[in-house]
N, CA, C, O and the ligand as a Tripos MOL2 file, in Angstrom:
@<TRIPOS>MOLECULE
protein
  293   291    74     0     0
PROTEIN
NO_CHARGES

@<TRIPOS>ATOM
      1 N          54.6840 -147.6510  -29.9270 N.3       1 MET1
      2 CA         53.3450 -148.1900  -29.6810 C.3       1 MET1
      3 C          53.2480 -148.6730  -28.2400 C.2       1 MET1
      4 O          54.1830 -149.2550  -27.6910 O.2       1 MET1
      5 N          52.1280 -148.4210  -27.6700 N.am      2 TYR2
      6 CA         51.9080 -148.8350  -26.2890 C.3       2 TYR2
      7 C          51.7960 -150.3430  -26.2150 C.2       2 TYR2
      8 O          51.0000 -150.9600  -26.9220 O.2       2 TYR2
      9 N          52.5940 -150.9140  -25.3620 N.am      3 LYS3
     10 CA         52.5650 -152.3660  -25.2470 C.3       3 LYS3
     11 C          51.7300 -152.7910  -24.0440 C.2       3 LYS3
     12 O          51.9730 -152.3680  -22.9140 O.2       3 LYS3
     13 N          50.7720 -153.6080  -24.3090 N.am      4 ALA4
     14 CA         49.9130 -154.0980  -23.2340 C.3       4 ALA4
     15 C          50.4770 -155.4070  -22.7050 C.2       4 ALA4
     16 O          50.8030 -156.3150  -23.4700 O.2       4 ALA4
     17 N          50.5820 -155.4870  -21.4300 N.am      5 TYR5
     18 CA         51.0670 -156.7070  -20.8170 C.3       5 TYR5
     19 C          49.8840 -157.5720  -20.4160 C.2       5 TYR5
     20 O          49.0130 -157.1650  -19.6470 O.2       5 TYR5
     21 N          49.8830 -158.7410  -20.9470 N.am      6 ALA6
     22 CA         48.7850 -159.6520  -20.6180 C.3       6 ALA6
     23 C          48.9610 -160.1500  -19.1850 C.2       6 ALA6
     24 O          50.0670 -160.4780  -18.7560 O.2       6 ALA6
     25 N          47.8910 -160.1960  -18.4860 N.am      7 GLN7
     26 CA         47.9630 -160.7100  -17.1250 C.3       7 GLN7
     27 C          47.8870 -162.2260  -17.1570 C.2       7 GLN7
     28 O          47.1830 -162.8230  -17.9700 O.2       7 GLN7
     29 N          48.6220 -162.8130  -16.2640 N.am      8 ARG8
     30 CA         48.6020 -164.2640  -16.1650 C.3       8 ARG8
     31 C          47.2590 -164.7310  -15.6230 C.2       8 ARG8
     32 O          46.8030 -164.2720  -14.5750 O.2       8 ARG8
     33 N          46.6510 -165.6230  -16.3300 N.am      9 GLY9
     34 CA         45.4060 -166.2040  -15.8460 C.3       9 GLY9
     35 C          44.3430 -165.1430  -15.6490 C.2       9 GLY9
     36 O          44.3150 -164.1300  -16.3480 O.2       9 GLY9
     37 N          43.4920 -165.3850  -14.7130 N.am     10 GLU10
     38 CA         42.4430 -164.4290  -14.4310 C.3      10 GLU10
     39 C          42.9040 -163.5460  -13.2910 C.2      10 GLU10
     40 O          42.6700 -163.8570  -12.1230 O.2      10 GLU10
     41 N          43.5380 -162.4790  -13.6140 N.am     11 GLY11
     42 CA         44.0450 -161.5910  -12.5840 C.3      11 GLY11
     43 C          42.9350 -161.0000  -11.7590 C.2      11 GLY11
     44 O          41.9450 -160.4950  -12.2890 O.2      11 GLY11
     45 N          43.1050 -161.0660  -10.4730 N.am     12 PRO12
     46 CA         42.0680 -160.4820   -9.6170 C.3      12 PRO12
     47 C          42.0760 -158.9660   -9.7260 C.2      12 PRO12
     48 O          43.1330 -158.3340   -9.7430 O.2      12 PRO12
     49 N          40.9130 -158.4100   -9.7980 N.am     13 ARG13
     50 CA         40.8210 -156.9560   -9.9130 C.3      13 ARG13
     51 C          40.5220 -156.2960   -8.5710 C.2      13 ARG13
     52 O          40.5100 -155.0720   -8.4400 O.2      13 ARG13
     53 N          40.2880 -157.1330   -7.6020 N.am     14 GLY14
     54 CA         39.8870 -156.6090   -6.3010 C.3      14 GLY14
     55 C          41.0400 -155.9350   -5.5930 C.2      14 GLY14
     56 O          42.1080 -155.7390   -6.1720 O.2      14 GLY14
     57 N          40.8270 -155.5870   -4.3610 N.am     15 PRO15
     58 CA         41.8790 -154.9230   -3.5890 C.3      15 PRO15
     59 C          43.0390 -155.8630   -3.3070 C.2      15 PRO15
     60 O          42.8840 -157.0840   -3.2960 O.2      15 PRO15
     61 N          44.1770 -155.2820   -3.0840 N.am     16 TRP16
     62 CA         45.3660 -156.0610   -2.7590 C.3      16 TRP16
     63 C          45.8050 -155.6960   -1.3480 C.2      16 TRP16
     64 O          45.7870 -154.5360   -0.9360 O.2      16 TRP16
     65 N          46.1940 -156.7220   -0.6420 N.am     17 CYS17
     66 CA         46.6560 -156.5160    0.7270 C.3      17 CYS17
     67 C          47.9440 -155.7030    0.7000 C.2      17 CYS17
     68 O          48.8570 -155.9900   -0.0750 O.2      17 CYS17
     69 N          48.0060 -154.6910    1.5490 N.am     18 LYS18
     70 CA         49.1670 -153.8100    1.5430 C.3      18 LYS18
     71 C          50.3990 -154.4780    2.1520 C.2      18 LYS18
     72 O          51.5230 -154.0170    1.9510 O.2      18 LYS18
     73 N          50.1910 -155.5390    2.8790 N.am     19 ARG19
     74 CA         51.3350 -156.1330    3.5630 C.3      19 ARG19
     75 C          51.9310 -157.2930    2.7790 C.2      19 ARG19
     76 O          53.1260 -157.2960    2.4840 O.2      19 ARG19
     77 N          51.1190 -158.2620    2.4470 N.am     20 CYS20
     78 CA         51.6810 -159.4460    1.7890 C.3      20 CYS20
     79 C          51.5990 -159.3290    0.2780 C.2      20 CYS20
     80 O          52.0860 -160.2030   -0.4400 O.2      20 CYS20
     81 N          50.9810 -158.2450   -0.2200 N.am     21 ILE21
     82 CA         50.9090 -157.9820   -1.6660 C.3      21 ILE21
     83 C          50.2380 -159.1350   -2.3760 C.2      21 ILE21
     84 O          50.6020 -159.4820   -3.4990 O.2      21 ILE21
     85 N          49.2670 -159.7210   -1.7270 N.am     22 LEU22
     86 CA         48.4540 -160.7390   -2.3770 C.3      22 LEU22
     87 C          47.0300 -160.2080   -2.4740 C.2      22 LEU22
     88 O          46.5980 -159.4010   -1.6510 O.2      22 LEU22
     89 N          46.3190 -160.6620   -3.4740 N.am     23 PRO23
     90 CA         44.9480 -160.1590   -3.6170 C.3      23 PRO23
     91 C          44.0720 -160.5820   -2.4510 C.2      23 PRO23
     92 O          44.2190 -161.6690   -1.8940 O.2      23 PRO23
     93 N          43.1770 -159.7080   -2.1090 N.am     24 ILE24
     94 CA         42.1960 -160.0270   -1.0850 C.3      24 ILE24
     95 C          40.9720 -160.5590   -1.8080 C.2      24 ILE24
     96 O          40.3170 -159.8430   -2.5650 O.2      24 ILE24
     97 N          40.6810 -161.7970   -1.5670 N.am     25 GLU25
     98 CA         39.5890 -162.4090   -2.3010 C.3      25 GLU25
     99 C          38.2620 -162.1220   -1.6220 C.2      25 GLU25
    100 O          38.1780 -161.8850   -0.4170 O.2      25 GLU25
    101 N          37.2330 -162.1560   -2.4500 N.am     26 ALA26
    102 CA         35.8950 -161.8670   -1.9350 C.3      26 ALA26
    103 C          35.5690 -162.8070   -0.7900 C.2      26 ALA26
    104 O          35.7770 -164.0170   -0.8830 O.2      26 ALA26
    105 N          35.0660 -162.2500    0.2690 N.am     27 GLY27
    106 CA         34.6760 -163.0650    1.4020 C.3      27 GLY27
    107 C          35.7620 -163.2220    2.4510 C.2      27 GLY27
    108 O          35.4930 -163.6730    3.5650 O.2      27 GLY27
    109 N          36.9970 -162.8490    2.0970 N.am     28 GLU28
    110 CA         38.0580 -162.9480    3.0850 C.3      28 GLU28
    111 C          37.9250 -161.8310    4.1140 C.2      28 GLU28
    112 O          37.5770 -160.7010    3.7740 O.2      28 GLU28
    113 N          38.2030 -162.1540    5.3620 N.am     29 PRO29
    114 CA         38.1340 -161.1000    6.3740 C.3      29 PRO29
    115 C          39.2200 -160.0570    6.1430 C.2      29 PRO29
    116 O          40.3770 -160.3930    5.8930 O.2      29 PRO29
    117 N          38.8390 -158.8140    6.2290 N.am     30 THR30
    118 CA         39.7890 -157.7360    5.9760 C.3      30 THR30
    119 C          39.7220 -156.7010    7.0910 C.2      30 THR30
    120 O          38.7630 -156.6340    7.8600 O.2      30 THR30
    121 N          40.7580 -155.9150    7.1450 N.am     31 GLU31
    122 CA         40.7800 -154.7780    8.0590 C.3      31 GLU31
    123 C          41.2510 -153.5680    7.2730 C.2      31 GLU31
    124 O          42.1940 -153.6580    6.4870 O.2      31 GLU31
    125 N          40.6030 -152.4540    7.4820 N.am     32 ARG32
    126 CA         41.0710 -151.2250    6.8420 C.3      32 ARG32
    127 C          41.8710 -150.4400    7.8810 C.2      32 ARG32
    128 O          41.3570 -150.0800    8.9410 O.2      32 ARG32
    129 N          43.1060 -150.1890    7.5620 N.am     33 ILE33
    130 CA         43.9860 -149.4950    8.4850 C.3      33 ILE33
    131 C          44.1080 -148.0400    8.0620 C.2      33 ILE33
    132 O          44.3330 -147.7280    6.8930 O.2      33 ILE33
    133 N          43.9590 -147.1850    9.0160 N.am     34 LEU34
    134 CA         44.1320 -145.7630    8.7140 C.3      34 LEU34
    135 C          44.9590 -145.1220    9.8260 C.2      34 LEU34
    136 O          44.5280 -145.0450   10.9770 O.2      34 LEU34
    137 N          46.1200 -144.6790    9.4690 N.am     35 PHE35
    138 CA         46.9460 -143.9430   10.4160 C.3      35 PHE35
    139 C          46.5400 -142.4780   10.3410 C.2      35 PHE35
    140 O          47.0320 -141.7130    9.5110 O.2      35 PHE35
    141 N          45.6380 -142.1190   11.2210 N.am     36 ALA36
    142 CA         45.0490 -140.7830   11.1290 C.3      36 ALA36
    143 C          46.0120 -139.7080   11.6340 C.2      36 ALA36
    144 O          46.0540 -138.5970   11.1060 O.2      36 ALA36
    145 N          46.7710 -140.0520   12.6490 N.am     37 ASN37
    146 CA         47.6800 -139.0680   13.2260 C.3      37 ASN37
    147 C          49.0560 -139.2690   12.6110 C.2      37 ASN37
    148 O          49.9090 -139.9490   13.1820 O.2      37 ASN37
    149 N          49.2600 -138.6870   11.4710 N.am     38 ASP38
    150 CA         50.4630 -138.9460   10.6890 C.3      38 ASP38
    151 C          50.9310 -137.6410   10.0500 C.2      38 ASP38
    152 O          50.8890 -137.4840    8.8300 O.2      38 ASP38
    153 N          51.3740 -136.7160   10.8820 N.am     39 PRO39
    154 CA         51.6800 -135.3650   10.3670 C.3      39 PRO39
    155 C          52.7760 -135.3680    9.3060 C.2      39 PRO39
    156 O          52.7740 -134.5150    8.4180 O.2      39 PRO39
    157 N          53.7020 -136.3030    9.3840 N.am     40 GLU40
    158 CA         54.7870 -136.3190    8.3910 C.3      40 GLU40
    159 C          54.4580 -137.1810    7.1850 C.2      40 GLU40
    160 O          55.2500 -137.2970    6.2500 O.2      40 GLU40
    161 N          53.2790 -137.7840    7.2220 N.am     41 ARG41
    162 CA         52.7960 -138.5920    6.1020 C.3      41 ARG41
    163 C          53.7260 -139.7540    5.7690 C.2      41 ARG41
    164 O          53.7490 -140.2530    4.6430 O.2      41 ARG41
    165 N          54.4870 -140.1700    6.7690 N.am     42 LYS42
    166 CA         55.3780 -141.3080    6.5320 C.3      42 LYS42
    167 C          54.5950 -142.6150    6.4530 C.2      42 LYS42
    168 O          55.0540 -143.5960    5.8690 O.2      42 LYS42
    169 N          53.4300 -142.6100    7.0400 N.am     43 LEU43
    170 CA         52.6620 -143.8510    7.1140 C.3      43 LEU43
    171 C          51.5430 -143.8910    6.0900 C.2      43 LEU43
    172 O          50.7490 -144.8320    6.0490 O.2      43 LEU43
    173 N          51.4930 -142.8650    5.2730 N.am     44 LYS44
    174 CA         50.4140 -142.7820    4.2920 C.3      44 LYS44
    175 C          50.3600 -144.0330    3.4230 C.2      44 LYS44
    176 O          49.2840 -144.5280    3.0860 O.2      44 LYS44
    177 N          51.5280 -144.5280    3.0710 N.am     45 GLU45
    178 CA         51.5950 -145.7010    2.2160 C.3      45 GLU45
    179 C          50.9890 -146.9360    2.8640 C.2      45 GLU45
    180 O          50.6050 -147.8930    2.1910 O.2      45 GLU45
    181 N          50.9140 -146.8900    4.1710 N.am     46 LEU46
    182 CA         50.4110 -148.0620    4.8870 C.3      46 LEU46
    183 C          48.9000 -148.0380    5.0350 C.2      46 LEU46
    184 O          48.2950 -149.0430    5.4070 O.2      46 LEU46
    185 N          48.2930 -146.9090    4.7500 N.am     47 ASN47
    186 CA         46.8440 -146.8410    4.8490 C.3      47 ASN47
    187 C          46.2280 -147.6880    3.7500 C.2      47 ASN47
    188 O          46.6530 -147.6490    2.5960 O.2      47 ASN47
    189 N          45.2300 -148.4430    4.1280 N.am     48 GLY48
    190 CA         44.5610 -149.2260    3.1090 C.3      48 GLY48
    191 C          43.9970 -150.5120    3.6620 C.2      48 GLY48
    192 O          43.8180 -150.6780    4.8680 O.2      48 GLY48
    193 N          43.7300 -151.3970    2.7600 N.am     49 LEU49
    194 CA         43.0540 -152.6270    3.1140 C.3      49 LEU49
    195 C          44.0750 -153.7500    3.3160 C.2      49 LEU49
    196 O          45.0370 -153.8810    2.5590 O.2      49 LEU49
    197 N          43.8470 -154.5290    4.3230 N.am     50 TYR50
    198 CA         44.7140 -155.6590    4.6320 C.3      50 TYR50
    199 C          43.8610 -156.8910    4.8780 C.2      50 TYR50
    200 O          42.6900 -156.7900    5.2430 O.2      50 TYR50
    201 N          44.4680 -158.0600    4.6730 N.am     51 HIS51
    202 CA         43.8590 -159.2620    5.2280 C.3      51 HIS51
    203 C          43.7530 -159.0590    6.7380 C.2      51 HIS51
    204 O          44.6120 -158.4190    7.3440 O.2      51 HIS51
    205 N          42.7150 -159.5950    7.3300 N.am     52 ALA52
    206 CA         42.5610 -159.4150    8.7740 C.3      52 ALA52
    207 C          43.8040 -159.9100    9.5110 C.2      52 ALA52
    208 O          44.2700 -159.2750   10.4570 O.2      52 ALA52
    209 N          44.3400 -161.0610    9.0650 N.am     53 ARG53
    210 CA         45.5090 -161.6080    9.7720 C.3      53 ARG53
    211 C          46.7460 -160.7480    9.5240 C.2      53 ARG53
    212 O          47.5940 -160.6240   10.4080 O.2      53 ARG53
    213 N          46.8620 -160.1630    8.3590 N.am     54 CYS54
    214 CA         48.0090 -159.3150    8.0570 C.3      54 CYS54
    215 C          47.9260 -157.9990    8.8220 C.2      54 CYS54
    216 O          48.9500 -157.3820    9.1150 O.2      54 CYS54
    217 N          46.7300 -157.5790    9.1400 N.am     55 ALA55
    218 CA         46.5300 -156.2810    9.7770 C.3      55 ALA55
    219 C          46.8750 -156.3180   11.2530 C.2      55 ALA55
    220 O          47.0700 -155.2730   11.8740 O.2      55 ALA55
    221 N          46.9530 -157.5190   11.8210 N.am     56 GLN56
    222 CA         47.1080 -157.6060   13.2700 C.3      56 GLN56
    223 C          48.2340 -156.7400   13.8240 C.2      56 GLN56
    224 O          47.9970 -155.9600   14.7460 O.2      56 GLN56
    225 N          49.4530 -156.8520   13.2930 N.am     57 PRO57
    226 CA         50.5410 -156.0330   13.8710 C.3      57 PRO57
    227 C          50.3010 -154.5400   13.7020 C.2      57 PRO57
    228 O          50.7860 -153.7370   14.4990 O.2      57 PRO57
    229 N          49.5620 -154.1690   12.6770 N.am     58 TYR58
    230 CA         49.3280 -152.7510   12.4410 C.3      58 TYR58
    231 C          48.1820 -152.2030   13.2780 C.2      58 TYR58
    232 O          48.1290 -151.0130   13.5880 O.2      58 TYR58
    233 N          47.2690 -153.0980   13.6340 N.am     59 LEU59
    234 CA         46.1100 -152.6350   14.3860 C.3      59 LEU59
    235 C          46.5300 -151.9930   15.6900 C.2      59 LEU59
    236 O          46.0390 -150.9230   16.0510 O.2      59 LEU59
    237 N          47.4390 -152.6450   16.3960 N.am     60 GLY60
    238 CA         47.8960 -152.0700   17.6510 C.3      60 GLY60
    239 C          48.5960 -150.7460   17.4240 C.2      60 GLY60
    240 O          48.4100 -149.7860   18.1710 O.2      60 GLY60
    241 N          49.4010 -150.7160   16.3810 N.am     61 LEU61
    242 CA         50.1570 -149.5100   16.0630 C.3      61 LEU61
    243 C          49.2270 -148.3630   15.6980 C.2      61 LEU61
    244 O          49.4200 -147.2300   16.1390 O.2      61 LEU61
    245 N          48.2270 -148.6620   14.8970 N.am     62 SER62
    246 CA         47.3420 -147.5810   14.4540 C.3      62 SER62
    247 C          46.5330 -147.0580   15.6250 C.2      62 SER62
    248 O          46.2170 -145.8700   15.6850 O.2      62 SER62
    249 N          46.1950 -147.9390   16.5560 N.am     63 ARG63
    250 CA         45.4460 -147.4650   17.7180 C.3      63 ARG63
    251 C          46.2920 -146.4770   18.5100 C.2      63 ARG63
    252 O          45.7960 -145.4540   18.9840 O.2      63 ARG63
    253 N          47.5460 -146.7900   18.6440 N.am     64 ILE64
    254 CA         48.4290 -145.8950   19.3850 C.3      64 ILE64
    255 C          48.5440 -144.5610   18.6580 C.2      64 ILE64
    256 O          48.4170 -143.4960   19.2640 O.2      64 ILE64
    257 N          48.7840 -144.6320   17.3690 N.am     65 LEU65
    258 CA         48.9930 -143.4120   16.5960 C.3      65 LEU65
    259 C          47.7200 -142.5970   16.4470 C.2      65 LEU65
    260 O          47.7660 -141.3890   16.2140 O.2      65 LEU65
    261 N          46.5930 -143.2610   16.5820 N.am     66 ASN66
    262 CA         45.3430 -142.5340   16.4040 C.3      66 ASN66
    263 C          44.9120 -141.7850   17.6610 C.2      66 ASN66
    264 O          43.9340 -141.0370   17.6480 O.2      66 ASN66
    265 N          45.6360 -141.9920   18.7180 N.am     67 ILE67
    266 CA         45.3320 -141.2100   19.9140 C.3      67 ILE67
    267 C          45.6570 -139.7490   19.6250 C.2      67 ILE67
    268 O          46.7610 -139.4140   19.1930 O.2      67 ILE67
    269 N          44.6920 -138.9040   19.8680 N.am     68 ASN68
    270 CA         44.8920 -137.4890   19.5790 C.3      68 ASN68
    271 C          45.0170 -136.7160   20.8920 C.2      68 ASN68
    272 O          44.0220 -136.4720   21.5750 O.2      68 ASN68
    273 N          46.2290 -136.3420   21.2310 N.am     69 PRO69
    274 CA         46.4290 -135.7320   22.5440 C.3      69 PRO69
    275 C          45.7860 -134.3560   22.6570 C.2      69 PRO69
    276 O          45.6100 -133.8460   23.7640 O.2      69 PRO69
    277 N          45.4470 -133.7720   21.5660 N.am     70 TRP70
    278 CA         44.8890 -132.4140   21.6230 C.3      70 TRP70
    279 C          43.3710 -132.4080   21.6590 C.2      70 TRP70
    280 O          42.7500 -131.3620   21.8520 O.2      70 TRP70
    281 N          42.7790 -133.5760   21.4740 N.am     71 GLY71
    282 CA         41.3320 -133.6790   21.5960 C.3      71 GLY71
    283 C          40.5790 -132.9960   20.4740 C.2      71 GLY71
    284 O          39.4090 -132.6430   20.6230 O.2      71 GLY71
    285 N          41.2450 -132.8140   19.3620 N.am     72 ARG72
    286 CA         40.5420 -132.2400   18.2100 C.3      72 ARG72
    287 C          41.0620 -132.8960   16.9450 C.2      72 ARG72
    288 O          42.1210 -133.5230   16.9310 O.2      72 ARG72
    289 N          40.3000 -132.7360   15.9060 N.am     73 PHE73
    290 CA         40.7200 -133.3620   14.6550 C.3      73 PHE73
    291 C          41.2260 -132.3280   13.6780 C.2      73 PHE73
    292 O          41.6240 -132.6720   12.5660 O.2      73 PHE73
    293 ZN         47.7800 -159.9970    3.4220 Zn       74 ZN74
@<TRIPOS>BOND
     1     1     2 1
     2     2     3 1
     3     3     4 2
     4     3     5 am
     5     5     6 1
     6     6     7 1
     7     7     8 2
     8     7     9 am
     9     9    10 1
    10    10    11 1
    11    11    12 2
    12    11    13 am
    13    13    14 1
    14    14    15 1
    15    15    16 2
    16    15    17 am
    17    17    18 1
    18    18    19 1
    19    19    20 2
    20    19    21 am
    21    21    22 1
    22    22    23 1
    23    23    24 2
    24    23    25 am
    25    25    26 1
    26    26    27 1
    27    27    28 2
    28    27    29 am
    29    29    30 1
    30    30    31 1
    31    31    32 2
    32    31    33 am
    33    33    34 1
    34    34    35 1
    35    35    36 2
    36    35    37 am
    37    37    38 1
    38    38    39 1
    39    39    40 2
    40    39    41 am
    41    41    42 1
    42    42    43 1
    43    43    44 2
    44    43    45 am
    45    45    46 1
    46    46    47 1
    47    47    48 2
    48    47    49 am
    49    49    50 1
    50    50    51 1
    51    51    52 2
    52    51    53 am
    53    53    54 1
    54    54    55 1
    55    55    56 2
    56    55    57 am
    57    57    58 1
    58    58    59 1
    59    59    60 2
    60    59    61 am
    61    61    62 1
    62    62    63 1
    63    63    64 2
    64    63    65 am
    65    65    66 1
    66    66    67 1
    67    67    68 2
    68    67    69 am
    69    69    70 1
    70    70    71 1
    71    71    72 2
    72    71    73 am
    73    73    74 1
    74    74    75 1
    75    75    76 2
    76    75    77 am
    77    77    78 1
    78    78    79 1
    79    79    80 2
    80    79    81 am
    81    81    82 1
    82    82    83 1
    83    83    84 2
    84    83    85 am
    85    85    86 1
    86    86    87 1
    87    87    88 2
    88    87    89 am
    89    89    90 1
    90    90    91 1
    91    91    92 2
    92    91    93 am
    93    93    94 1
    94    94    95 1
    95    95    96 2
    96    95    97 am
    97    97    98 1
    98    98    99 1
    99    99   100 2
   100    99   101 am
   101   101   102 1
   102   102   103 1
   103   103   104 2
   104   103   105 am
   105   105   106 1
   106   106   107 1
   107   107   108 2
   108   107   109 am
   109   109   110 1
   110   110   111 1
   111   111   112 2
   112   111   113 am
   113   113   114 1
   114   114   115 1
   115   115   116 2
   116   115   117 am
   117   117   118 1
   118   118   119 1
   119   119   120 2
   120   119   121 am
   121   121   122 1
   122   122   123 1
   123   123   124 2
   124   123   125 am
   125   125   126 1
   126   126   127 1
   127   127   128 2
   128   127   129 am
   129   129   130 1
   130   130   131 1
   131   131   132 2
   132   131   133 am
   133   133   134 1
   134   134   135 1
   135   135   136 2
   136   135   137 am
   137   137   138 1
   138   138   139 1
   139   139   140 2
   140   139   141 am
   141   141   142 1
   142   142   143 1
   143   143   144 2
   144   143   145 am
   145   145   146 1
   146   146   147 1
   147   147   148 2
   148   147   149 am
   149   149   150 1
   150   150   151 1
   151   151   152 2
   152   151   153 am
   153   153   154 1
   154   154   155 1
   155   155   156 2
   156   155   157 am
   157   157   158 1
   158   158   159 1
   159   159   160 2
   160   159   161 am
   161   161   162 1
   162   162   163 1
   163   163   164 2
   164   163   165 am
   165   165   166 1
   166   166   167 1
   167   167   168 2
   168   167   169 am
   169   169   170 1
   170   170   171 1
   171   171   172 2
   172   171   173 am
   173   173   174 1
   174   174   175 1
   175   175   176 2
   176   175   177 am
   177   177   178 1
   178   178   179 1
   179   179   180 2
   180   179   181 am
   181   181   182 1
   182   182   183 1
   183   183   184 2
   184   183   185 am
   185   185   186 1
   186   186   187 1
   187   187   188 2
   188   187   189 am
   189   189   190 1
   190   190   191 1
   191   191   192 2
   192   191   193 am
   193   193   194 1
   194   194   195 1
   195   195   196 2
   196   195   197 am
   197   197   198 1
   198   198   199 1
   199   199   200 2
   200   199   201 am
   201   201   202 1
   202   202   203 1
   203   203   204 2
   204   203   205 am
   205   205   206 1
   206   206   207 1
   207   207   208 2
   208   207   209 am
   209   209   210 1
   210   210   211 1
   211   211   212 2
   212   211   213 am
   213   213   214 1
   214   214   215 1
   215   215   216 2
   216   215   217 am
   217   217   218 1
   218   218   219 1
   219   219   220 2
   220   219   221 am
   221   221   222 1
   222   222   223 1
   223   223   224 2
   224   223   225 am
   225   225   226 1
   226   226   227 1
   227   227   228 2
   228   227   229 am
   229   229   230 1
   230   230   231 1
   231   231   232 2
   232   231   233 am
   233   233   234 1
   234   234   235 1
   235   235   236 2
   236   235   237 am
   237   237   238 1
   238   238   239 1
   239   239   240 2
   240   239   241 am
   241   241   242 1
   242   242   243 1
   243   243   244 2
   244   243   245 am
   245   245   246 1
   246   246   247 1
   247   247   248 2
   248   247   249 am
   249   249   250 1
   250   250   251 1
   251   251   252 2
   252   251   253 am
   253   253   254 1
   254   254   255 1
   255   255   256 2
   256   255   257 am
   257   257   258 1
   258   258   259 1
   259   259   260 2
   260   259   261 am
   261   261   262 1
   262   262   263 1
   263   263   264 2
   264   263   265 am
   265   265   266 1
   266   266   267 1
   267   267   268 2
   268   267   269 am
   269   269   270 1
   270   270   271 1
   271   271   272 2
   272   271   273 am
   273   273   274 1
   274   274   275 1
   275   275   276 2
   276   275   277 am
   277   277   278 1
   278   278   279 1
   279   279   280 2
   280   279   281 am
   281   281   282 1
   282   282   283 1
   283   283   284 2
   284   283   285 am
   285   285   286 1
   286   286   287 1
   287   287   288 2
   288   287   289 am
   289   289   290 1
   290   290   291 1
   291   291   292 2
@<TRIPOS>SUBSTRUCTURE
     1 MET1         2 RESIDUE 1 A MET
     2 TYR2         6 RESIDUE 1 A TYR
     3 LYS3        10 RESIDUE 1 A LYS
     4 ALA4        14 RESIDUE 1 A ALA
     5 TYR5        18 RESIDUE 1 A TYR
     6 ALA6        22 RESIDUE 1 A ALA
     7 GLN7        26 RESIDUE 1 A GLN
     8 ARG8        30 RESIDUE 1 A ARG
     9 GLY9        34 RESIDUE 1 A GLY
    10 GLU10       38 RESIDUE 1 A GLU
    11 GLY11       42 RESIDUE 1 A GLY
    12 PRO12       46 RESIDUE 1 A PRO
    13 ARG13       50 RESIDUE 1 A ARG
    14 GLY14       54 RESIDUE 1 A GLY
    15 PRO15       58 RESIDUE 1 A PRO
    16 TRP16       62 RESIDUE 1 A TRP
    17 CYS17       66 RESIDUE 1 A CYS
    18 LYS18       70 RESIDUE 1 A LYS
    19 ARG19       74 RESIDUE 1 A ARG
    20 CYS20       78 RESIDUE 1 A CYS
    21 ILE21       82 RESIDUE 1 A ILE
    22 LEU22       86 RESIDUE 1 A LEU
    23 PRO23       90 RESIDUE 1 A PRO
    24 ILE24       94 RESIDUE 1 A ILE
    25 GLU25       98 RESIDUE 1 A GLU
    26 ALA26      102 RESIDUE 1 A ALA
    27 GLY27      106 RESIDUE 1 A GLY
    28 GLU28      110 RESIDUE 1 A GLU
    29 PRO29      114 RESIDUE 1 A PRO
    30 THR30      118 RESIDUE 1 A THR
    31 GLU31      122 RESIDUE 1 A GLU
    32 ARG32      126 RESIDUE 1 A ARG
    33 ILE33      130 RESIDUE 1 A ILE
    34 LEU34      134 RESIDUE 1 A LEU
    35 PHE35      138 RESIDUE 1 A PHE
    36 ALA36      142 RESIDUE 1 A ALA
    37 ASN37      146 RESIDUE 1 A ASN
    38 ASP38      150 RESIDUE 1 A ASP
    39 PRO39      154 RESIDUE 1 A PRO
    40 GLU40      158 RESIDUE 1 A GLU
    41 ARG41      162 RESIDUE 1 A ARG
    42 LYS42      166 RESIDUE 1 A LYS
    43 LEU43      170 RESIDUE 1 A LEU
    44 LYS44      174 RESIDUE 1 A LYS
    45 GLU45      178 RESIDUE 1 A GLU
    46 LEU46      182 RESIDUE 1 A LEU
    47 ASN47      186 RESIDUE 1 A ASN
    48 GLY48      190 RESIDUE 1 A GLY
    49 LEU49      194 RESIDUE 1 A LEU
    50 TYR50      198 RESIDUE 1 A TYR
    51 HIS51      202 RESIDUE 1 A HIS
    52 ALA52      206 RESIDUE 1 A ALA
    53 ARG53      210 RESIDUE 1 A ARG
    54 CYS54      214 RESIDUE 1 A CYS
    55 ALA55      218 RESIDUE 1 A ALA
    56 GLN56      222 RESIDUE 1 A GLN
    57 PRO57      226 RESIDUE 1 A PRO
    58 TYR58      230 RESIDUE 1 A TYR
    59 LEU59      234 RESIDUE 1 A LEU
    60 GLY60      238 RESIDUE 1 A GLY
    61 LEU61      242 RESIDUE 1 A LEU
    62 SER62      246 RESIDUE 1 A SER
    63 ARG63      250 RESIDUE 1 A ARG
    64 ILE64      254 RESIDUE 1 A ILE
    65 LEU65      258 RESIDUE 1 A LEU
    66 ASN66      262 RESIDUE 1 A ASN
    67 ILE67      266 RESIDUE 1 A ILE
    68 ASN68      270 RESIDUE 1 A ASN
    69 PRO69      274 RESIDUE 1 A PRO
    70 TRP70      278 RESIDUE 1 A TRP
    71 GLY71      282 RESIDUE 1 A GLY
    72 ARG72      286 RESIDUE 1 A ARG
    73 PHE73      290 RESIDUE 1 A PHE
    74 ZN74       293 GROUP 0 **** ****
């Protein structure tokens, strides 16, 4: 039989920050990070929503990686 695990308290259903693995609550500043130039898909797991403060180290990185030297998408 399928066992359902009860969530503790009122589990947030909203998005979860990819970095600190805490829920992003409504109204909190967020950043969506997208590593567009990721041919090996190593960074795919990092794409997603972050708390704005958690996204800071990634923002610089994603800007660098998003530079497209070939000028096409
Ligand atoms: Zn976070």
